[in-house]
N, C-alpha and C positions, 0 to 999 in steps of 0.2 A: 503494501500497501505506499510505502514510503515511497519508491521508485518512481509511482504514478503520481503524488505531489508534488514528486521533484520535476518529473517532464511538463506537466500542467502547469508551473512556478516559471521556469525555463521558456517555454513557450509563450506565456504570458509577457514573461519580460523582453519578446523579442516583438510579440507586438507593439508592443508599448514602443519601444525604441524606433521603429521604422515611420516613415512618413507616412503611409497610411494610418497605423497606429494615432499617430500626432495630430493626423487631422480627424481621425475620428474624435479624442479629446477636443481639439480645440472647437468644432462644431455640436457636443455636445454640452461645453460648458456655456458658449452662445447662445445656445437653446434655450437651457436654463437663466441666465441671466436676461435672455426678450421677456420670458416671461415674469420673471422677476420684475424685469421694469415697469411694469404694471400696477404695480406695490407702488415701486419707487424708481422716479423715474432715471435718478444716478446709476442706476443698474447698466443704463443703457450706452453708458461709457465705457461699462464691462465688459459689454456685449460686443460693442466693437473694437476695442482690443483683443478679443479674440476670436475677431473674423480676419483681422491681418493675416494669419499663418496660411487659413485657405483661400483669400485671396491672393497671396504673392504665391504661393505653388501653384494657383491654376496660371498667372501669368508666366510662370516658371515652366508650366510643363506645356502650354501654348505657343512658348518660345521654341521649343525644343522640335515641336512636331511640325512647325509651321518653315522654321529657320535652322537649325541646327542640323537635326536629322536630313533633311533636301540635302545639306551643303557636303554632308558626310557621305550621301549615296553618291551624289555626282562624282565624289571623287574618287570614289571605291570604283564608280564603272569605266573614267576617264585613265582611271592609273594603273589599269591591266596592258601590260606590255608582253606581246608573242616572244616566248624564247625559242 
């Protein structure tokens, strides 16, 4: 049973430390603070702060999809020299 607990703990740490885990945490905290902002308005600023990571990650992924990966593919296609 201890091995199973260690396995779950290691998997949880892996998820927590990846970008997907950070994205999930950030979105969950933002949703909580957006809900709390109906009670007390300054929680809206906390929610907006937690939304910075998902917005930034979105821009980075768009840059990779539209700019960086096509350039790398273009270079890979044109650098093939016959031997």
